[in-house]
C-alpha positions in Angstrom: 58.8 17.5 24.4 59.3 15.8 21.0 57.9 12.4 20.3 60.4 10.0 18.7 59.2 8.0 15.7 59.7 4.3 16.1 60.3 2.5 12.8 58.7 -0.9 12.6 59.4 -3.6 10.1 56.9 -5.7 8.4 57.2 -9.5 8.2 57.0 -10.6 4.6 55.9 -14.1 3.9 56.5 -16.3 0.9 55.9 -20.0 0.3 59.6 -20.9 0.9 60.6 -18.5 3.7 59.7 -15.5 5.8 61.6 -12.2 5.7 61.6 -11.1 9.3 63.4 -8.5 11.4 66.6 -9.7 13.0 66.7 -10.9 16.6 69.6 -11.5 19.0 69.4 -15.3 18.6 70.4 -14.8 14.9 73.9 -13.7 15.9 75.6 -17.2 15.6 74.3 -18.0 12.2 74.9 -14.5 10.8 78.5 -14.6 12.2 79.2 -18.0 10.7 77.9 -17.1 7.2 79.2 -13.5 7.2 82.6 -14.8 8.3 82.9 -16.8 5.1 85.3 -15.0 2.8 83.1 -15.8 -0.2 80.2 -13.9 1.4 82.3 -11.0 2.7 84.1 -10.4 -0.6 80.8 -10.0 -2.4 79.7 -7.1 -0.1 81.0 -3.6 0.5 80.6 -3.6 4.3 81.6 -7.0 5.7 85.2 -7.2 6.8 87.2 -10.4 6.5 88.3 -11.7 8.9 85.5 -10.5 11.1 86.8 -8.5 14.1 85.3 -9.5 17.4 82.0 -7.7 18.1 81.2 -6.8 14.5 78.1 -8.9 14.1 76.8 -8.0 17.6 77.1 -4.3 16.7 75.4 -4.9 13.3 72.5 -6.7 14.9 72.1 -4.0 17.6 72.0 -1.3 14.8 69.4 -3.4 12.9 67.2 -3.7 16.0 67.5 0.0 17.0 64.4 2.1 17.0 66.2 4.9 15.1 68.0 3.5 12.1 68.6 4.2 8.4 68.5 0.6 7.3 65.8 -2.1 7.8 67.4 -5.6 7.8 65.4 -8.9 7.4 66.6 -12.5 7.9 65.7 -14.9 5.2 64.1 -17.4 7.6 63.3 -20.9 6.1 62.2 -22.4 9.4 58.5 -22.7 8.4 59.5 -24.9 5.4 61.9 -27.0 7.5 65.0 -24.9 6.6 67.5 -22.8 8.5 66.4 -19.8 10.5 68.9 -17.7 8.7 69.7 -18.4 5.1 70.8 -14.9 4.3 70.0 -11.2 4.9 68.3 -8.6 2.8 68.0 -4.9 3.6 66.6 -1.5 2.5 68.5 1.6 3.3 66.5 4.8 3.3 67.5 7.5 0.8 66.0 10.9 0.1 63.3 11.5 -2.5 61.2 8.4 -1.6 64.0 6.0 -2.6 65.9 3.1 -1.0 68.8 0.9 -1.7 68.5 -2.9 -1.6 71.4 -5.0 -0.3 71.5 -8.7 0.2 73.7 -11.8 0.7 72.9 -15.5 0.8 74.8 -18.1 2.7 76.9 -20.3 0.3 74.9 -23.4 1.2 71.9 -21.8 -0.4 73.5 -20.4 -3.6 72.0 -21.3 -6.9 68.6 -22.2 -5.3 66.7 -19.0 -6.4 66.6 -17.8 -2.8 68.1 -14.4 -3.6 65.7 -13.8 -6.5 62.7 -14.8 -4.4 63.8 -12.6 -1.5 64.4 -9.5 -3.7 61.1 -10.1 -5.5 59.2 -10.5 -2.2 60.8 -7.2 -0.9 59.9 -5.4 -4.1 56.3 -6.6 -4.1 55.9 -5.8 -0.4 57.6 -2.4 -0.8 57.5 -1.9 3.0 58.9 1.7 2.9 56.4 2.7 0.2 59.2 3.8 -2.1 58.9 5.1 -5.6 62.3 3.7 -6.6 64.7 1.0 -5.4 68.4 0.9 -6.3 71.0 -1.8 -6.0 74.6 -2.3 -7.0 76.6 -5.4 -7.4 80.3 -6.1 -8.0 81.0 -6.8 -11.7 82.8 -10.0 -10.8 79.5 -11.3 -9.3 77.3 -11.7 -12.4 74.9 -14.0 -10.4 73.8 -11.1 -8.3 73.3 -9.0 -11.5 71.0 -11.7 -12.8 69.0 -11.7 -9.6 68.3 -8.0 -10.1 67.4 -8.2 -13.8 65.2 -11.2 -13.0 63.4 -9.0 -10.5 62.8 -6.2 -13.0 65.7 -3.9 -12.1 67.2 -2.0 -15.0 70.8 -1.3 -15.6 71.8 2.3 -15.0 75.6 2.2 -15.4 79.0 1.4 -14.1 80.6 2.8 -11.0 82.8 1.4 -8.2 82.4 0.7 -4.6 84.9 0.0 -1.8 85.0 -3.6 -0.5 86.2 -3.7 3.1 87.0 -7.4 2.8 89.1 -6.9 -0.3 90.5 -3.6 0.9 90.1 -2.2 -2.6 87.8 -0.3 -4.9 85.8 -2.7 -7.0 83.9 -2.0 -10.3 80.1 -2.2 -9.8 77.0 -2.3 -11.9 74.1 -0.1 -10.7 70.4 -0.9 -11.2 67.1 0.7 -10.4 63.5 -0.4 -10.2 60.5 2.0 -10.4 57.7 0.9 -8.2 
């Protein structure tokens, strides 16, 4: 008999918010924000419009014991804010590396929330990685500024497929040694 390893996620606290694992009660807010075309078009994986069941399946995957990606809600409840202001994730890669992904609800854009969330995740380094990577669409320079502000260094240009845009989109790729 083989024992299965259950992957747990740390809660990461900041002064403004908590990064916490997703829960089923997050479905409504995630669906509302992810269903916004402005959010979907800045990600590779969120379709627009959202097909029925998309967010339920996403949350179920994020809560599964066996997963390749840990997802945290940016929860501002302790400071009087929304329980979901955005999401941030780490996807496991080989060679002690991970890829950071994030999106912030439009209501919280230009508040420093994304920078604070990425910085908190880097400082906590919950997977104990040696390197974190991230890529952003070139038509989203605000996300590029988030990464450089958090110490990520530019690696080069590439492209990624955006489900919402149904097209390959030029990207900038960044890395951060930890």
